[in-house]
N, C-alpha and C positions, 0 to 999 in steps of 0.2 A: 475276980481276974477274967480281961478279956483276953478274949482265945483273935490271934494271927490270922491278917490274909493270906492265905498262899500263895492264889493264882493271880495274876499279873491282872486279869479282869476283877476283881475284890481292890485287889491293891487302890484300881484308878477308879473304882466306883467311893470307895474310902475318901483317895483325896480331894473329888470332888461334895461330900458331902457337908468336908471341914475347909472346902473353899467357896460358899455361897456366888462372890463375887467372878470365879473361872466358871462355876454354873453356869451364873447368867449371860458369862460373855460367849458361852457353848451356842445355848440357847439360841442370842442375836447371831452368831452366824449360820446354823442351823437353818434357821427361817431368812437370811439372806440367798444364800444357797438357793432355796426351794421359790423363792419369789424372783432372781434370775433364771432359774433352769425354767419359772411360768413363765415369765416373760420374754426370752426366748423363743419356748415352744409355741406362743401364743401369735408371735412376729412370723417365725415361718411357717404355721398355718394360716394366717392370714395372705402372707405372698401368693401362695398359691388359691386364693379365693380371687385375692383382688389384681390381675395382672393389669402390666403396667399397662402406661398409657401406649395407647398405640399412634404409631407418626400418621399424622393427618396423610392425607392420598395429593402430595404434589406432581408428581414426576408426569410427566406429556407439557406437551405446549399452552401456554399461557400470551396474553396481547394485550399489551396494554399504551395508551397516551401516555407519555411522556410530558412533562411540560417544562422543557428544558429554558434554566432561567436568560438565557442570550438567546431564543428564539422565540418569536412571536407565535405560531402554533403550536400545538401539542407535535409530539411526531411518534411515527406509532412503531413500534420496539418490542420484539420478539424474549419472549424465556422458556428457553428448552431446562429441563430439571430430569435428573435421574437421580437416582442412589438408595439406599437403605437404611436403615437408622436412624443415627445422627447424621453421618456422611450425605454430603449435597453435592450433586458435581454437573456441570452439565452446559451451557452458554447464554448469553443474553447478546442481545443488538446492540447497535449503536450507530444511530445514523444509519440506519439496515444494513449494519457488519455484524457477523455474527463472532462473537469473543470469547473466550474460556472464563468460567470463573476460577475463583482462587477462591480457597480458603471458608470454602460451604459446609455450615452447620443448620440444623432443623430440630428445633424441642418440638413439645407436645404444640406448641400456638403459633412457633417464632420459627424464623430462620432468615437466615444471615448470610453474606458474602462478599468477596472483591470483583473487581473486573481494574484491567490493570490496562493503560492506553498510552501510548507514545502521542506528547502534543506536542503541536508547535505551535512559538507562543514568538514568531519573529523570526527568529533564523530555524532554516528549513536546513541544516550542516548542524544543531545540537539540539535534537530535541528532547526534551523530559517527561518524566511518568508519573502518568496524571493515575490515582486511586479514586473507584468508585467504589463507595462503602454502601450496600442496600443491606437494610435492613427491613422484614415484614411479618406482620399479623396476619398468622393463614386464619380467615373465616368459613363458613362452609362452603363461595360458592366463588371468593375471590380471592386477595392478598392485596393487604393496604400496606403498600413501601412508604419506606421514607431513605432518600439518598442523598450522601453526601460527597461533596465532589474534593477533593484535594489534590489541585494542579497547580502551574505557574497563576492561575489566576484569582479570585478570590469568590465563589459561588456560594449561594444561598439554598436551605436546605430546599429540595425538591420530593414533595409527597403525589401520590398516585395512587392508581390500582389498576390492579390485572386482573383479566376474567381468560375463563380457558374458550 
């Protein structure tokens, strides 16, 4: 005659022995938990070792010769950037007049921002808002820009470089 289990552990152990599928599922669950814990621990450790990519140092003044599509010779424009992290603030000159930039963002090697200008196209009493959308690729000693102007008249894409 078989002796009956009296403790909770003995009852649990007997059930596992009598149900091999349940035992396999429990082992699989423990393996998944162990792998998940190891993966999270490794990811956290890697985060301590590998620092996040630093923001490129773009703060300060930059100068560019911008070949606007309505002008025969390039116009010298000045870019003043400030900010930290992904934020980008500052101003950009347009035909020599400084204007604030909006919606500025910086990533590891790129920046983008918008400048707004009231544009007069024939009607001095009813100026239209033109958007100047700048996108730039940040290199060690220059920023390669592309500028798309959205105004009352169509414009082609303008490409130029800015240097310190």
